[in-house]
C-alpha positions as CSV (number, residue, x, y, z in Angstrom):
1,M,-32.1,-16.4,-201.3
2,D,-28.9,-18.5,-200.7
3,V,-28.3,-20.8,-197.8
4,L,-26.3,-18.4,-195.7
5,E,-28.8,-15.5,-196.2
6,A,-31.6,-17.7,-195.1
7,I,-29.4,-18.7,-192.0
8,L,-28.9,-14.9,-191.2
9,R,-32.5,-14.1,-191.7
10,R,-34.0,-16.7,-189.7
11,R,-35.8,-15.5,-186.6
12,S,-38.0,-17.1,-183.8
13,I,-41.2,-15.6,-184.8
14,R,-44.2,-15.4,-182.1
15,R,-46.6,-13.1,-183.9
16,F,-48.4,-14.2,-186.9
17,K,-50.9,-12.8,-189.2
18,E,-54.4,-14.3,-189.5
19,R,-53.7,-15.9,-192.9
20,N,-53.5,-19.5,-193.7
21,I,-50.6,-21.5,-195.0
22,K,-51.5,-23.4,-198.4
23,K,-51.0,-26.9,-198.9
24,E,-48.6,-26.5,-201.5
25,E,-46.4,-24.5,-198.9
26,V,-46.7,-27.3,-196.4
27,A,-45.5,-29.8,-199.2
28,E,-42.4,-27.7,-199.7
29,I,-41.5,-27.6,-196.1
30,L,-41.9,-31.3,-195.8
31,K,-39.8,-31.8,-199.0
32,A,-36.9,-30.0,-197.2
33,A,-37.3,-32.1,-194.1
34,R,-37.3,-35.4,-196.2
35,W,-33.6,-34.6,-197.4
36,T,-32.3,-34.2,-193.7
37,P,-29.1,-36.4,-193.3
38,S,-29.3,-39.2,-190.6
39,A,-27.0,-42.0,-189.4
40,G,-27.2,-45.0,-191.5
41,N,-29.8,-43.3,-193.5
42,R,-32.4,-44.5,-191.0
43,Q,-34.6,-41.4,-191.3
44,P,-36.0,-41.8,-187.8
45,W,-38.5,-39.0,-187.8
46,E,-42.3,-38.7,-187.9
47,I,-44.1,-35.2,-188.5
48,I,-47.5,-34.6,-187.5
49,V,-49.2,-31.6,-189.3
50,V,-51.9,-30.1,-186.8
51,R,-54.2,-27.6,-188.6
52,D,-57.3,-28.2,-186.2
53,R,-57.7,-25.1,-184.3
54,D,-58.8,-26.9,-181.2
55,L,-55.9,-29.0,-181.2
56,I,-53.5,-25.9,-181.8
57,E,-54.9,-24.2,-178.8
58,E,-54.5,-27.4,-176.4
59,L,-50.9,-27.7,-177.7
60,A,-50.4,-24.1,-176.7
61,E,-51.8,-24.7,-173.2
62,I,-49.6,-27.7,-172.6
63,S,-46.5,-25.8,-173.8
64,L,-46.2,-23.6,-170.6
65,E,-49.4,-21.8,-171.8
66,Q,-47.3,-20.2,-174.5
67,D,-50.6,-18.4,-175.9
68,W,-48.8,-16.9,-178.9
69,M,-48.8,-20.3,-180.4
70,K,-52.6,-20.3,-180.8
71,S,-52.2,-17.5,-183.8
72,A,-50.1,-20.2,-185.9
73,S,-51.6,-21.2,-189.3
74,L,-50.3,-24.7,-188.1
75,I,-48.0,-26.4,-186.1
76,F,-45.7,-29.2,-187.0
77,V,-45.1,-31.5,-184.2
78,V,-41.6,-33.4,-184.8
79,C,-41.4,-36.8,-183.4
80,L,-38.4,-39.4,-182.9
81,N,-39.3,-42.9,-184.1
82,E,-37.2,-44.8,-181.7
83,E,-37.4,-47.9,-183.3
84,L,-35.8,-46.5,-186.6
85,A,-33.4,-44.7,-184.5
86,E,-32.2,-47.8,-182.7
87,G,-31.6,-50.0,-185.6
88,S,-28.3,-51.7,-185.1
89,Y,-27.1,-48.8,-183.0
90,G,-29.0,-49.7,-179.8
91,K,-29.3,-47.1,-177.2
92,R,-26.8,-44.6,-178.7
93,G,-28.9,-44.6,-181.8
94,V,-31.9,-43.5,-179.7
95,E,-30.0,-41.1,-177.5
96,V,-27.7,-39.5,-179.7
97,Y,-28.0,-40.3,-183.6
98,G,-32.0,-40.1,-183.3
99,M,-31.7,-36.6,-181.7
100,Q,-29.0,-35.4,-184.2
101,A,-31.2,-36.4,-186.9
102,T,-34.3,-34.6,-185.6
103,G,-32.3,-31.4,-185.0
104,A,-31.1,-31.4,-188.3
105,L,-34.5,-31.9,-189.7
106,I,-35.8,-29.1,-187.7
107,E,-33.3,-26.7,-189.1
108,N,-33.8,-27.9,-192.7
109,M,-37.6,-26.9,-191.9
110,L,-36.7,-23.6,-190.5
111,L,-34.4,-22.5,-193.2
112,R,-37.0,-23.4,-196.0
113,I,-39.7,-21.7,-194.0
114,T,-37.4,-18.5,-193.8
115,E,-36.7,-18.8,-197.7
116,M,-40.4,-18.8,-198.4
117,G,-41.1,-15.7,-196.4
118,L,-42.9,-17.4,-193.7
119,G,-42.1,-17.4,-189.9
120,A,-41.8,-20.3,-187.2
121,C,-40.4,-20.8,-183.8
122,W,-38.4,-24.0,-182.4
123,V,-40.5,-25.0,-179.2
124,G,-39.2,-27.5,-177.0
125,S,-40.9,-26.8,-173.8
126,F,-44.2,-28.9,-173.3
127,D,-45.8,-31.6,-171.4
128,E,-44.3,-34.7,-173.6
129,D,-47.1,-37.2,-172.0
130,R,-50.0,-34.8,-172.9
131,V,-48.8,-34.2,-176.3
132,E,-48.4,-37.9,-177.0
133,D,-52.2,-38.3,-176.0
134,L,-53.1,-35.5,-178.5
135,I,-51.1,-37.1,-181.4
136,K,-52.0,-40.6,-180.5
137,T,-48.3,-41.9,-180.2
138,H,-48.5,-42.9,-176.5
139,E,-48.7,-46.5,-177.4
140,E,-45.9,-46.2,-180.0
141,K,-42.1,-45.9,-179.8
142,V,-42.6,-42.4,-181.3
143,R,-41.5,-39.7,-179.1
144,P,-42.5,-36.0,-179.6
145,V,-39.2,-33.8,-179.4
146,A,-40.2,-30.2,-180.7
147,M,-43.1,-28.3,-182.2
148,I,-42.8,-25.8,-184.8
149,P,-45.7,-23.2,-185.1
150,V,-45.7,-21.7,-188.4
151,G,-47.4,-18.5,-190.1
152,Y,-46.9,-15.3,-192.0
153,P,-44.9,-13.1,-189.6
154,K,-46.8,-10.3,-188.1
155,K,-43.3,-8.8,-186.8
156,T,-39.9,-9.9,-187.2
157,P,-37.4,-9.0,-184.5
158,G,-33.9,-7.9,-185.0
159,P,-30.9,-10.2,-184.9
160,P,-29.9,-11.4,-181.4
161,P,-26.3,-11.3,-180.2
162,R,-23.9,-14.0,-181.0
163,R,-20.7,-15.3,-179.6
164,E,-17.6,-14.3,-181.5
165,I,-16.2,-17.0,-183.8
166,N,-13.0,-17.4,-181.8
167,A,-14.9,-17.6,-178.6
168,F,-16.2,-21.1,-179.6
169,S,-13.8,-22.3,-182.2
170,H,-10.8,-24.3,-181.1
171,V,-7.7,-25.8,-183.3
172,D,-7.0,-29.4,-182.9
173,E,-8.0,-29.5,-179.1
174,Y,-10.5,-27.9,-176.7
175,K,-9.0,-24.6,-175.6
176,G,-5.9,-25.3,-177.8
177,K,-4.3,-23.1,-180.1
178,N,-6.3,-19.9,-180.3
179,L,-7.7,-18.8,-183.7
180,R,-6.0,-15.3,-183.2
181,N,-2.7,-17.4,-183.9
182,W,-3.9,-19.3,-186.8
183,R,-2.7,-16.5,-189.5
184,G,-4.7,-17.6,-192.5
185,L,-7.9,-18.0,-190.9
186,V,-8.0,-14.7,-188.9
187,K,-8.1,-12.6,-192.0
188,C,-11.1,-14.7,-193.2
189,V,-12.8,-14.5,-190.0
190,K,-12.6,-10.7,-189.9
191,K,-13.9,-10.4,-193.3
192,A,-16.8,-12.6,-192.5
193,K,-17.8,-10.8,-189.5
194,L,-17.6,-7.5,-191.4
195,E,-19.8,-8.8,-194.2
196,T,-22.3,-10.2,-191.5
197,K,-22.3,-6.9,-189.8
198,R,-23.3,-5.0,-193.0
199,F,-25.9,-7.6,-193.7
200,M,-27.4,-7.4,-190.3
201,N,-27.5,-3.6,-190.4
202,S,-29.4,-3.8,-193.6
203,L,-32.0,-6.3,-192.0
204,R,-32.3,-3.7,-189.1
205,E,-33.2,-0.9,-191.4
206,D,-35.7,-3.1,-193.3
207,S,-37.2,-3.9,-190.0
208,E,-37.4,-0.3,-188.8
209,N,-38.9,0.6,-192.3
210,N,-41.6,-2.3,-192.0
211,S,-42.5,-1.1,-188.6
212,N,-43.0,2.5,-189.7
213,N,-45.0,1.6,-192.8
214,Q,-47.2,-0.6,-190.5
215,E,-47.7,2.3,-188.0
């Protein structure tokens, strides 16, 4: 599976099978996280791997009672180490560069998870103070920014709608020259759109066939 295929296949999975993830698989996901780029190579992240069933249930409860999280094999709690993020960058390092780094790290993890045939979901709605108490970071400059429940997918949803490329892409300046008038790129965009459409249709067919087999 190449990178683009992993990007197109990635879905937010909220239904998991009763099957545990192996330690070797956890290591592979953390390896992908390790090689995330960051400003000044500060690597301002900390990852708590939660496997304890009681802790997983508590994390689900304080995440707006998202009960589906309880079926995950484990949950990665991704945190921002504010001290590492700050470095010589000060406030901007914590508020901008650090958040950029953790976001990139999460995407690295999600793509590796997808490539491995596992499923996950990026969760950002939770009671931050209570999470800090559970993972014991409340006295540190380590802030939980996201949780990633992971497991073997029980059901994979179809592709969600996406904005057209020329709806969010701008040339030289915001709302400047429209891509429609950029001759060389228009043809490439149309080709990419067609190829993506074919790939997504094949994914829908696979998803439907899997559903029928399960029935």
